[in-house]
C-alpha positions in Angstrom: 88.3 -66.1 -20.4 86.8 -67.2 -23.6 88.0 -64.1 -25.5 91.5 -64.7 -24.2 91.5 -68.3 -25.5 90.1 -67.5 -28.9 92.6 -64.5 -29.2 95.4 -66.9 -28.3 94.2 -69.4 -30.9 94.1 -66.7 -33.5 97.7 -65.7 -32.7 98.8 -69.4 -32.6 97.3 -70.0 -36.0 99.2 -66.9 -37.3 102.5 -68.5 -36.1 101.8 -71.6 -38.1 100.8 -69.7 -41.1 103.5 -70.9 -43.3 102.5 -74.5 -42.8 99.0 -73.5 -43.6 100.0 -71.6 -46.8 102.1 -74.5 -48.1 99.5 -77.0 -47.4 96.6 -75.1 -49.0 98.4 -72.8 -51.5 97.0 -69.8 -50.0 97.6 -67.5 -47.1 95.8 -67.5 -43.9 93.4 -64.5 -44.3 92.1 -62.2 -41.6 89.6 -59.4 -42.4 90.0 -56.7 -39.8 88.1 -53.4 -39.6 86.4 -50.8 -37.2 82.9 -49.8 -37.4 80.5 -47.7 -35.4 77.7 -49.1 -33.4 75.3 -48.5 -36.4 77.6 -50.6 -38.6 79.4 -47.7 -40.5 83.0 -48.1 -41.6 83.1 -45.0 -43.9 81.2 -41.7 -44.5 78.6 -41.6 -47.3 81.2 -40.1 -49.6 83.5 -43.1 -48.8 85.9 -40.9 -47.0 87.5 -42.2 -43.8 85.9 -42.3 -40.5 88.3 -42.0 -37.5 86.6 -44.6 -35.3 89.1 -46.6 -33.2 90.1 -45.4 -29.8 93.8 -45.5 -28.6 93.8 -49.1 -27.3 92.1 -50.6 -30.3 94.4 -48.7 -32.6 97.3 -50.2 -30.8 95.7 -53.6 -31.5 95.4 -52.7 -35.3 99.1 -52.2 -35.4 99.8 -55.3 -33.4 97.7 -57.2 -36.0 99.8 -55.6 -38.8 103.0 -56.7 -37.2 101.7 -60.3 -36.8 100.9 -60.7 -40.6 103.2 -61.0 -43.6 101.2 -58.4 -45.6 98.3 -56.0 -45.5 95.8 -55.7 -48.4 93.9 -52.7 -49.5 91.9 -51.8 -52.5 93.1 -49.0 -54.8 90.0 -46.8 -54.1 90.9 -46.6 -50.4 94.6 -46.3 -51.2 93.9 -43.3 -53.4 91.4 -41.6 -51.1 93.3 -42.1 -47.7 97.1 -42.4 -48.9 97.8 -44.7 -45.9 101.3 -45.8 -44.8 100.2 -49.3 -43.7 103.1 -49.5 -41.3 103.5 -50.6 -37.7 103.7 -47.6 -35.4 102.5 -46.6 -32.0 105.4 -48.3 -30.2 104.5 -51.8 -31.2 107.4 -54.0 -32.1 107.5 -56.2 -35.0 108.3 -56.5 -38.8 106.7 -54.0 -41.3 104.0 -56.0 -43.3 104.2 -55.8 -47.2 101.4 -53.6 -48.5 99.4 -55.4 -51.2 97.4 -53.0 -53.2 94.6 -54.2 -55.6 95.1 -51.8 -58.6 94.1 -53.5 -61.6 94.7 -50.3 -63.8 97.7 -49.1 -61.8 96.1 -45.8 -60.7 98.2 -45.3 -57.5 100.8 -42.5 -57.6 104.6 -43.3 -57.4 104.6 -40.7 -54.6 102.2 -42.5 -52.3 103.1 -42.9 -48.7 103.2 -46.7 -48.7 106.5 -46.3 -50.8 108.3 -44.4 -48.1 109.2 -47.5 -45.8 112.5 -48.7 -46.9 112.4 -52.0 -45.2 109.8 -53.4 -47.6 108.7 -53.4 -51.2 104.9 -53.0 -51.7 103.2 -55.3 -54.2 100.8 -53.7 -56.7 98.4 -56.3 -58.1 97.4 -55.5 -61.7 95.3 -57.1 -64.3 97.4 -59.3 -66.4 96.3 -57.6 -69.6 97.7 -54.2 -68.6 100.1 -52.8 -71.2 103.7 -53.3 -70.0 104.6 -49.7 -70.7 102.3 -48.6 -67.8 104.3 -50.7 -65.4 107.5 -48.9 -66.1 106.5 -46.1 -63.8 107.7 -48.0 -60.9 111.3 -49.2 -60.5 111.9 -52.8 -59.1 113.3 -51.4 -55.9 110.2 -49.1 -55.4 107.3 -51.6 -56.0 106.7 -55.2 -57.2 104.2 -55.3 -60.0 102.3 -58.5 -59.8 100.0 -59.4 -62.7 97.0 -61.3 -61.8 94.2 -63.0 -64.0 91.2 -60.7 -64.4 87.5 -61.6 -64.4 85.2 -60.9 -67.3 83.9 -57.7 -65.5 87.5 -56.4 -65.2 88.0 -57.0 -61.6 90.9 -59.2 -60.2 90.5 -62.8 -59.6 90.9 -62.8 -55.7 91.3 -66.7 -55.6 94.0 -66.7 -58.3 95.8 -63.8 -56.3 96.0 -65.9 -53.1 97.9 -68.5 -54.8 100.3 -65.9 -56.4 100.8 -64.4 -53.0 101.9 -67.7 -51.5 104.7 -67.8 -54.2 105.7 -64.4 -53.1 106.3 -65.7 -49.6 103.1 -64.3 -48.0 101.5 -66.8 -45.8 99.3 -64.5 -43.6 97.2 -61.7 -45.2 95.4 -59.0 -43.2 92.6 -57.5 -45.2 91.9 -53.9 -44.0 89.4 -52.5 -46.7 87.7 -50.9 -48.3 84.1 -51.9 -48.6 84.2 -53.5 -51.9 87.2 -55.5 -51.1 85.8 -56.6 -47.8 82.5 -57.5 -49.5 84.4 -59.5 -52.2 86.5 -61.5 -49.8 83.4 -62.4 -47.8 81.3 -63.2 -50.9 83.9 -65.6 -52.1 84.0 -67.2 -48.6 87.7 -66.6 -48.2 88.3 -65.1 -44.7 89.5 -67.5 -42.0 89.2 -64.9 -39.2 87.3 -61.8 -38.7 88.6 -59.1 -36.0 86.0 -56.4 -35.8 86.1 -53.3 -33.7 82.9 -51.8 -32.5 83.1 -48.3 -31.2 80.5 -46.5 -29.1 79.4 -44.0 -31.8 76.7 -43.6 -34.4 78.0 -42.4 -37.9 75.2 -42.8 -40.3 77.7 -43.8 -42.9 78.4 -46.8 -45.2 78.4 -50.4 -43.9 81.2 -52.9 -44.2 79.3 -55.2 -46.5 77.5 -54.1 -49.8 75.6 -57.6 -50.1 77.1 -61.1 -50.4 75.3 -62.0 -53.6 72.6 -64.6 -54.3 74.6 -67.5 -53.1 74.6 -66.1 -49.5 71.1 -66.0 -48.5 70.4 -64.8 -44.9 73.3 -64.4 -42.4 76.8 -65.8 -42.3 76.9 -67.4 -38.9 80.1 -67.1 -36.7 82.0 -69.8 -34.9 84.1 -69.5 -31.8 83.3 -65.9 -31.3 84.0 -63.8 -28.3 84.4 -60.1 -27.5 86.7 -58.1 -25.2 86.9 -54.5 -24.2 89.8 -52.5 -25.5 89.4 -49.1 -23.8 86.0 -47.8 -24.8 85.7 -50.1 -27.8 84.6 -53.6 -28.2 86.8 -56.1 -30.2 85.0 -59.3 -31.6 87.2 -62.2 -32.5 85.6 -64.9 -34.6 85.6 -67.3 -37.4 82.9 -67.2 -40.2 80.9 -70.5 -40.5 80.8 -71.0 -44.2 78.1 -73.3 -45.7 80.5 -75.6 -47.6 83.2 -77.6 -46.0 87.0 -77.3 -46.1 88.2 -73.9 -47.3 89.6 -75.5 -50.5 86.1 -76.6 -51.4 84.9 -73.0 -51.1 87.1 -71.7 -54.0 85.1 -72.2 -57.1 87.0 -69.6 -59.2 84.9 -69.7 -62.5 81.5 -69.4 -60.7 82.7 -66.9 -58.2 84.6 -64.6 -60.5 81.7 -62.5 -61.6 81.0 -61.4 -58.1 84.4 -60.2 -57.2 85.0 -56.5 -56.6 88.7 -55.7 -56.2 89.2 -51.9 -56.6 
């Protein structure tokens, strides 16, 4: 019963995501991924692990259909060439792919550009030469310049504000490891939806370390789990040490820890 209530609360908040975004000048952010029982989400060479069972894969596509956009780092996009579409018989709109690609490395022939009902957003560093952006026509991709950090990574906090102005009020973060770690280190996610599958993979974990300002564990609020076929799905909120989410965003201090590719 608890899992059903928390899951319903999650989807109710997604329905009100526009109000949330307009109030807070950022989208409601969900981090969603699948891991093995030993915590692996990718192989040691960072290649994809096929982990989720059929029923939890259906949930992934339901989550995509419930968010305005799905975000992925350029490294994962280059390695896996995903479609980031809603499939498997799930009804709902196609989310807008948001690819963090500070140096615009993605190929114009990538599969995310094959869905005609949407235009993907490619987030690049604002100092990228304009001539490099001309490989993509406006009807193929939306190039979104974003402020960079001193280390060359994208400023994720600044990006969230830009996405609201693009009409994106709910954002699903699917990976990869560096992106999930960066969102967690900056204390951004509002919800976590984690699928745990009954397998041992001996691969790479979801988090690479949250930095010196996150000692110990990030505690979880309102958590519950439910079975999806053979898999276990955990629905939860992170309990951030500071107060309201607006107080968590200290861009200048946090910027150096952000990893966006």
